[in-house]
C-alpha positions as CSV (number, residue, x, y, z in Angstrom):
1,M,22.8,-26.8,-39.3
2,A,25.0,-28.3,-41.9
3,C,25.5,-32.0,-41.9
4,K,29.1,-32.8,-41.0
5,K,30.8,-36.1,-41.5
6,A,30.5,-38.3,-38.4
7,E,33.7,-38.7,-36.5
8,R,33.3,-42.5,-36.6
9,D,32.9,-43.7,-40.2
10,D,30.6,-46.6,-39.1
11,A,28.8,-48.3,-41.9
12,L,25.0,-48.2,-41.5
13,P,23.3,-51.5,-41.4
14,A,20.5,-51.9,-43.9
15,P,17.0,-51.1,-42.6
16,A,14.8,-54.1,-41.6
17,P,13.0,-55.2,-44.8
18,A,9.2,-54.7,-44.8
19,P,7.4,-58.0,-45.1
20,P,5.4,-58.4,-48.3
21,V,1.8,-57.3,-48.1
22,D,-0.5,-60.1,-49.2
23,V,-3.8,-58.2,-49.4
24,L,-5.1,-56.4,-52.5
25,A,-4.9,-52.6,-52.6
26,D,-8.3,-51.2,-53.5
27,A,-9.3,-47.7,-54.3
28,R,-12.4,-48.1,-52.2
29,L,-10.5,-48.6,-49.0
30,P,-11.4,-45.8,-46.5
31,A,-8.8,-43.3,-45.5
32,P,-7.4,-43.4,-42.0
33,D,-10.0,-41.9,-39.6
34,A,-9.3,-41.1,-36.0
35,L,-5.5,-41.1,-36.6
36,A,-5.8,-39.3,-39.9
37,F,-2.5,-38.1,-41.4
38,T,-3.2,-34.6,-42.8
39,G,0.1,-34.0,-44.6
40,D,1.1,-34.8,-48.2
41,V,1.6,-38.5,-48.6
42,A,4.0,-37.9,-51.5
43,A,6.2,-35.7,-49.3
44,I,7.0,-38.7,-47.0
45,C,9.1,-40.3,-49.7
46,E,10.8,-37.0,-50.5
47,T,11.8,-36.6,-46.9
48,T,13.3,-40.1,-46.9
49,K,15.3,-39.3,-50.1
50,R,16.7,-36.1,-48.5
51,L,17.6,-38.1,-45.4
52,I,19.5,-40.7,-47.5
53,E,21.3,-38.0,-49.4
54,R,22.5,-36.6,-46.0
55,A,23.5,-40.1,-44.9
56,I,25.7,-40.5,-48.0
57,R,27.6,-37.4,-47.1
58,C,27.8,-38.3,-43.4
59,V,28.6,-42.0,-43.7
60,P,30.7,-42.4,-46.9
61,S,31.5,-46.0,-46.1
62,S,27.9,-46.9,-46.7
63,A,27.5,-44.6,-49.8
64,D,27.2,-47.4,-52.4
65,R,24.4,-49.2,-50.6
66,L,22.7,-45.9,-49.7
67,R,22.7,-44.9,-53.3
68,D,21.1,-48.3,-54.2
69,T,18.4,-47.6,-51.7
70,L,17.9,-44.1,-53.1
71,R,17.6,-45.5,-56.6
72,D,15.0,-47.9,-55.4
73,L,12.9,-45.0,-54.1
74,E,13.3,-42.9,-57.3
75,P,10.4,-44.3,-59.4
76,D,7.3,-42.4,-58.3
77,V,3.9,-44.1,-58.2
78,P,1.9,-42.8,-61.1
79,S,-0.9,-40.3,-60.1
80,E,-3.6,-42.7,-61.5
81,T,-2.4,-45.5,-59.2
82,L,-4.9,-46.6,-56.5
83,P,-4.8,-44.4,-53.4
84,A,-3.9,-47.4,-51.2
85,E,-0.8,-48.1,-53.3
86,H,0.3,-44.5,-52.6
87,E,-0.1,-45.1,-48.9
88,R,1.8,-48.4,-49.1
89,R,4.7,-46.7,-50.9
90,A,4.8,-43.9,-48.3
91,A,4.7,-46.4,-45.5
92,M,7.8,-48.2,-47.0
93,C,9.6,-44.8,-47.2
94,A,8.6,-43.8,-43.7
95,G,9.8,-47.1,-42.3
96,I,13.2,-46.7,-44.1
97,A,13.5,-43.2,-42.8
98,R,12.8,-44.2,-39.2
99,S,15.4,-47.0,-39.3
100,Y,18.1,-44.7,-40.8
101,D,17.1,-41.8,-38.6
102,E,17.8,-43.8,-35.4
103,Q,21.2,-44.8,-36.6
104,L,22.2,-41.4,-37.9
105,A,21.1,-39.6,-34.8
106,A,23.5,-41.8,-32.8
107,L,26.4,-40.7,-35.1
108,D,25.5,-37.0,-35.6
109,P,22.1,-35.5,-35.0
110,A,22.8,-33.0,-37.9
111,C,22.6,-35.9,-40.3
112,A,19.3,-37.3,-39.0
113,L,15.7,-36.1,-39.6
114,T,14.9,-32.7,-38.3
115,S,12.4,-32.6,-35.4
116,D,9.6,-31.5,-37.8
117,E,10.4,-34.2,-40.3
118,R,10.5,-36.9,-37.5
119,T,7.1,-35.7,-36.2
120,R,5.5,-35.9,-39.6
121,N,7.1,-39.3,-40.3
122,D,5.9,-40.7,-37.0
123,A,2.4,-39.3,-37.5
124,F,2.1,-40.9,-40.9
125,L,3.3,-44.3,-39.5
126,A,0.8,-44.0,-36.6
127,A,-2.0,-43.3,-39.0
128,Y,-1.0,-46.0,-41.5
129,H,-0.7,-48.8,-38.9
130,G,-3.4,-47.5,-36.6
131,R,-6.4,-47.4,-39.0
132,R,-9.3,-49.6,-37.7
133,T,-12.4,-49.9,-39.9
134,K,-15.7,-50.4,-38.1
135,P,-18.0,-52.6,-40.3
136,R,-21.1,-50.8,-41.4
137,P,-24.5,-52.5,-40.9
138,T,-25.6,-54.3,-44.0
139,G,-29.2,-55.3,-43.1
140,D,-28.1,-58.9,-43.2
141,A,-27.6,-60.2,-39.6
142,H,-25.5,-63.1,-40.7
143,I,-23.1,-60.9,-42.7
144,D,-22.9,-58.3,-39.9
145,E,-22.0,-61.1,-37.5
146,N,-19.3,-62.4,-39.8
147,L,-17.8,-58.9,-40.3
148,A,-17.8,-58.2,-36.6
149,E,-16.0,-61.5,-36.0
150,L,-13.4,-60.5,-38.6
151,A,-12.9,-57.1,-37.0
152,A,-12.5,-58.8,-33.6
153,A,-9.8,-61.2,-35.1
154,R,-8.0,-58.2,-36.5
155,D,-8.0,-56.5,-33.1
156,V,-6.5,-59.6,-31.6
157,L,-3.6,-59.7,-34.1
158,C,-3.1,-55.9,-33.9
159,A,-2.7,-56.2,-30.1
160,C,0.3,-58.6,-30.5
161,S,3.7,-57.6,-29.5
162,D,5.8,-60.4,-31.0
163,E,5.9,-62.6,-34.1
164,E,4.8,-65.8,-32.4
165,C,1.6,-64.0,-31.4
166,V,1.1,-62.7,-35.0
167,R,1.5,-66.3,-36.4
168,A,-1.1,-67.6,-33.9
169,S,-3.5,-64.8,-34.5
170,H,-3.3,-65.2,-38.3
171,A,-5.0,-68.5,-37.8
172,I,-7.9,-66.7,-36.0
173,V,-8.1,-64.2,-38.8
174,T,-8.2,-67.0,-41.4
175,D,-11.0,-68.7,-39.6
176,A,-12.9,-65.5,-39.5
177,V,-12.8,-64.8,-43.2
178,K,-16.2,-65.7,-44.7
179,P,-17.6,-65.1,-48.2
180,V,-19.5,-61.8,-48.7
181,P,-22.1,-61.5,-51.5
182,R,-20.7,-59.2,-54.2
183,E,-24.0,-57.2,-54.3
184,L,-23.2,-56.1,-50.7
185,E,-20.7,-53.5,-51.8
186,A,-20.2,-51.8,-48.5
187,A,-19.6,-55.2,-46.8
188,M,-17.0,-56.0,-49.5
189,Q,-15.3,-52.7,-48.9
190,D,-15.2,-53.1,-45.1
191,G,-14.0,-56.7,-45.3
192,E,-11.1,-55.7,-47.7
193,A,-10.2,-52.8,-45.4
194,I,-10.1,-55.0,-42.3
195,L,-7.8,-57.5,-44.1
196,D,-5.6,-54.7,-45.2
197,E,-5.4,-53.5,-41.6
198,V,-4.3,-57.1,-40.6
199,S,-1.4,-56.8,-43.0
200,R,-0.5,-53.4,-41.7
201,C,-0.4,-54.6,-38.1
202,A,1.6,-57.7,-39.0
203,Q,4.1,-55.6,-40.9
204,R,4.5,-53.2,-38.0
205,I,5.1,-56.0,-35.5
206,E,7.5,-57.9,-37.7
207,V,9.6,-54.8,-38.6
208,E,9.8,-53.9,-34.9
209,A,10.9,-57.4,-34.0
210,A,13.6,-57.2,-36.8
211,R,14.8,-53.9,-35.4
212,A,15.0,-55.3,-31.9
213,R,17.2,-58.2,-33.1
214,R,19.8,-55.9,-34.6
């Protein structure tokens, strides 16, 4: 169905900004497991671009700002970039799409994501924010205990539903971060993955809180 201009020319508010991610991306981070997203990660941003192009036609009063957002999404991540960075960029795109989709659906469903696009977008966000790495045994009981404590601290933060809880839980995570000998490569990988998941959960909760305040 063609996208028609909404009867009300309401300006769309900007999507809630994603908080900065403060954990290093690493090519060794494992892919999402139980909630694995099986689609093309690059296609997530292409869907977001198409949605913004429809929004420009449907809500012309917001066209300038929407074009700015579209320009920000234009530079593609080089193919040699670390896989985790491709995921981060797709998560940013998916978050923007979800925010605009909610607003456009209220104005004119023809301007919003299609049902299939929304399903793929939601599946990717669920996989991205839902990954939970289980530390692998290292043979060193002390290191195994430290990683288990870090994973438990991550789970506390990821169970939060508000920003105050996230701030309090960050202190628990910080206390749980312990040095890992570099020769224990698997332990290094798992620790980095768990900290990345802490950032993903914090991002999800903070964005949801920002949306609720609008």
